[in-house]
N, C-alpha and C positions, 0 to 999 in steps of 0.2 A: 563454778562449784568448788571449794577448798576438799583436800582431800580428809577432813575430817567429816565434811559434809556426805562426802562421796561414800565413805566407811558406814555412815548412820546409815545412810540408804540400802548399802547392801546386807546391813545387819538388819533391818526391817524385812526386805525381800528372803533374807537366810532364816530370820523365826516364821514368816509368813510360809513357806514354802515347807519347812517342817511341821508346821501345825496340822497343814491340808493334806500332806501325804500320811500323815500318822492320826488322822480321823478327827481334829478338833480345827475348821478354818475360823483365821482371824482376820483375813482380808476377802473381799468378793474377787471374782476371777478379772472382772473389768478393773477395779482398783490397781490388783496386781501387776495388771499387764500393761498399765499406765505408769508405774513405778519401774517397771522392767525396761519400758522404753524411752523412760527419762534416762535410765544407765545407760541403756544403747546409745543415746546421744551423746552422753558424755564422755564413755570409755566402751567404744564397740567392740573394744578387745577383752574384755574384763571378764574373767574366770568363770564369774556366776553364770554369764550368759550362755555358758557351754553346757551347763549343767541341768539335768532334769530330776525330777522326783527329790527323794529325801532320803538321807542314812534311816535307818528303821530303827526305833528304840530299842534299849536293849532287851535280851528276851533269850529263852532257852532254845529258838528256833537255830536251825545250823543257817551258816551264811553260804550262798551260792552264787557263783559269778554267771553273768550272763555270756553265753558264747556270740551271740548277737546283740549289740547294744538295746534296751529298750529305750527309744528314743519318745520326745513330744512332739506337738504340732503346731506351726504358727496359726495365730488366731485372727478372724476377723469378726468384728462387733456387729456391724451394721452391712446389708447390702451392696452398698457403695465401694466399701473395704473388701467385699468379694470380687466385684467387678476389677477393680484396681488389681488386685492378687492377678486374676483371670489373664487380661490384657497384660500385665508384665510376663508371665509365663509364657505365653504366645509369643509374644515379641523376642524373648531369651530363646524358644525352640527355631523360631524363624531366622535369628540371627547365627545359629549354631548351622542351620541349613545352607545359609549362603556361606559360610567359610568351609563347605565342602570342596574336593578337587575338582568334581567335573559338572559339566552342565547338566546332565542326566542324574547325577547324584542330587544333585541344587532340586530339581525340578520332582522328583521323586519323593524327597523328604519334604517339601512343601505341600504337597499332596495329602500325606502322610498327617502332617500338621493340621491343614485344614478339614481333614476329617477326624481328628483325635475325640475323644470320647472321656468323658468324665465319669466316674462311678460316686454315686452320692448315697451314703449309708447313716445310721443313726448313729451319734455321737452318746455313748451310755454313759449313766453317772454313776460309777462304781468305783471296784477297784482293780487295776490292771494284774495280770498275771500270764506267766510264761510256762508253757507246759510243753516239756521236754520229752519226746521220743525216740527209743533206741530202738530199730529192728520191730518198730509196731507198738512195744510197750511204754506205758508212760512212768518214767522213771521220775521225774522231778515235776514238782508246781512252785514256781520261783516268783515271788512278789517282786514289783516293780525296783524297790526301794532306792537307789541315787541315778538308775538307769545301766550303773555298770555290776553293780552287785545286789543282790534282794536275799529274801529268808524262803527257804525249800518249808514251805507249810502243806507239802504234799497227804500228810495223814489228815489234815482237815478239809481240802479240795477232793479226795478223793469219795468224799461224802455227798459233796454237793450234786445238784441236779446239772445235767447238761454235760457231764464228764463221759468221756469214751475211753477205758481204762486200756484200751487196744484199737489201736489204728493199723490193719494187716499191711505189713512192708512200708511203713513208713519213720523214717529217720530226720528229726530235725524239730522244728518248734512251732508249737501253734500258739498264737497271741489269742489272750481275751480277757473277758470283763467280768469280775464277779460281782452280782448284782443282789437284790432284795426286792421281789416284785412288791408292786401296792397292797395286793390283796392279801399280803403275809406279813405286812409291816406291822399292824396293829394286832392281832393275833398272837404273833410268833415273837415279837421285838418291839414291843411298845416302850421299853425303857431307852431306846434310841429317837433322838429328835428327828430323824430323818433317814431316808432308806441307804444312803450313802455311807453314813455313818455307821449304821448295822450292819453292813457288809464288812468296812474295814474293821471293827471291835469284833464281830462274831468270826471272822476268816482267822484271825491271828491270836486267836483263844488258844492257851497252850495246856491246858487242863481239859476241863467240859466244853468238848465242841459238838455236842450232841443238837444245836441250833444249827449247825452249819449245814444239815439236811435240807432246812429252810432259804438256802441260798441257790444260787442257779449261776453256771459260768456260760457267757454268748461270746461264741469264737468270733473274732474278723479278721485273722491274717494267719499264715500258714506261710513258712520257710524252712526249705529243704537243708538237711546238713550241708555246710559247706557255702550256704548263701545263696544259692541258685535261686534264682525266681522262678515262677512256674510262666505259663505263656502272657497272661494277661492278669488282671485283678478278677475279673469275669469268671476266669477258669479257676482261682485259689477261693473264690466264694462258693462255686458250683459244688469244688470238690469236698469242703467241708460240707457242705449239704448232704451231698452223697454219702458221706459219713456220718448222718444222722446228728452233727454238731448244729444246736440252736446257734443261728448267725442273726445278726440285726438285722431289720429290714432295710434294703438297698434298690437302687434303680440305675441307669444308665442315660445319660443325658449328652447332648452334645455340645453345651457350651453355657455362659453364667446365664444366661437367659432361663436356659432349662432349669441350673441349680435354683432359681429364686421361684421360679413356678413350683418345684417342691418344696421349698421352704415355705412359701404361701399357703399347702396344702397342708403341713404341719400345724402352724399357726391358726389356723382356720378349723381347727379339730382333731386332725389326724394325731397330736403329740398327747391329748386331754384322753384319748381312748386308749391310749396305750396301758398295759398293767407294770411297766417298769417306767423309772425318772430316764428323760435323755434332757441334755441341756443345748444341745446343738446337732448339726451336722456335720459330717465329715466329707470333704470333696476330695479328690486326689484320679489323676490322670488312669487311666486305662493300661495303657500303655507301659511298661516297667523300663524300656529303653529312653522313654521320656524322663522318667523319672530319675533315670542314672545320669542323664545329660543335665536337668535342672540341677542334680546337686544338693547341697544341707547350707544350711546358717542356722549357726549355734546349735549345731547338732540334729536341726530340724529341718526335714527333707522341703522345699521348696516347690515340690510337685503337689504338694498336700497341703490343706488348711480345713482349719475348723472354723463353721460359721454357727455364731452364738445366738442364741435366740434373745429377743427382749424379755425385760425384767416386770413384772406386775407390779404399778405403782398404786399408792392411796394417799388422800389427804389427810392429815391429822394437825393436832395442837400440840403446841411443846409447853412442857411443864416446867422442866429443868434441866441445866448442864451439869454433872457429877463429874468430879476426879475420882478415876480409880485406881490404885495401885496393885497390879500384876503381881503375878509368881515370881517373875524375874526382877520386882521394884519398879517398873517402868510406868509412869504415872499416865494415865489415859483419859482423855476425856469421853464421857459418855453421855448422850441426848436421851432425855426420859421424856415420853410424850404420852397421850391418850393413847389406849390401846385400841389398835388396827388390826382386822384380819387379811392377812394376805397370803393367797393360794395355798387356803386353809390351816394356814397357821397366824394365831393372836400374836401380836409382836408389840412392844411398848418400851424399848430402849435399843440403841444403834449406838456402838463407837463410832467418835468421830475420829479419832485417831491420832492428830496434831494440834497444837493450840493455834498452828495457822491454818488450817481448815475452818474452827471454831472463828476464827476473826474474819476468813474470806465469808464465812456464811452470813455473818453479821447476825447471829440469833439473840432471839430476847424471848421472854416468858409470854406465853400468849400466841406468841408469832403461829403464823399456817404453815405448815413443811411437807414437803412429799417424799415420801417412805417406799421402799422398795426390798424383796429380798433378793439381792445380788447373788446369779448362779442358784436360784431357788431357792437360797438357803442361808444368807448371811445380812440380815436388816440393815440396811444402808438410808443415811439420809441423803438424799438427792438435792435438794436445795431449799432455800427458804422462800415461799410464796409469798410472805407479805412483805418483804424486801424487796423483791422483784416487782410487785406492784407500784411500789413507791418509786421507782426508777422512772 
C-alpha cells in the first residue's frame, strides 16, 4: 500500500473515531476494527494505533487532564477469537514463570497461573467517565476525550443517578459509564435514535441540563491515588458495591470455557431482559500482577478483552445505490432497500463506504441482501445473497 493509500486509511479511521466518541457513529465496530487491523498490518507503530477516544468538539466545558490515562480494550468478535486470546495470555504467563530464577519460584508461579481466575462483566454501551475524588469528596467528572484529556462535566454528572458525591476516605479515580436506561429512552429522550447517542448528547449539554437526571452512572473500576491497584478485581468491584455504587453484572470463571458459558446465557435471553444496552462482555484476569506482567499493546491491556455480541440480520431487496455527498465533501455510496425491522428499528438504507465495496458486492437492483445493525446501531449491508446463490 502506498503512503497516499495509508493516509486515506488513517483519515477514514480518524473520522470514524471522532464521530463515534462525539455521538454520531459512521462505521460499525466490526468495520472499524477491520480497518484498524489493516493499518496495524501495514504500519504496526503508527501513532493512530496508540490513541483512544477522540478530542472533544469545541465547547464551554473546561478541559481536564486524566491523571491515569483512560485507555481502550482489545476486541474479540467471535468465541474462537476469545479462545485464541486466552490461550496466548496463558502461554505468556507460563513463559514468564519459566524465566524466574529458582525452581521453587517457577513451580509456585505455574500453580498460580493454573488457578488463574477471570472476571466477566457487562460491556456497557454508553459514555465513559472518570470521577476524581480527593479525601472522599467528588471534585471532577471528566469525559474520556482522547484518553489523555477530556471535559470536566461535573455540573451535569452531579445530577445523574448512581453518583455518590462522598466516598469517605477515598482519594483516586472511579471509572464508569454514563447510560440511559431503555425504560427511560422513549419517555424522556425520544429525540435520540438510541440510548448511547442520548447519553452522549444529554451528558454534554452546556445550558439546559435538566435531562441529566434521567441518566445513570454505572461504575466498573476504582484506582487509588498513585495508581496502586487493589488486591484483585473482585475486591475492587465489591468495594464499589459496598459504597452503594451501581456496577455492571459480573461473575468469576476459571477459563475461556467459563467465559463462553456466560456469553451463551446472555445470548439466550439475559441481554434482552436488561433495562440498559450492552454490546458485549469484558473479560480480564482477576490477579493485578498478571495484568502488569502481560503489559499493553497500543495502549490496551493485553490481560483484558471485550467479547462482542453477534448482530441480528434480516433479508430484504435492494432498490438502488445512491451517491451521497457528506459535509466534508466526501462522496459515499449508499444502498437503499425495502424497509426491514432489526432489533426494534426500521432501516431502509446503509452506507457502503467505498466504490471498491460496491464492486466487490456485485450489487444490482432487485437482488436479495442481508442487512444488520452493527453494534446494534449502524445499518450494514453484510452480503449480496443473490450473487452468492449464483456462485
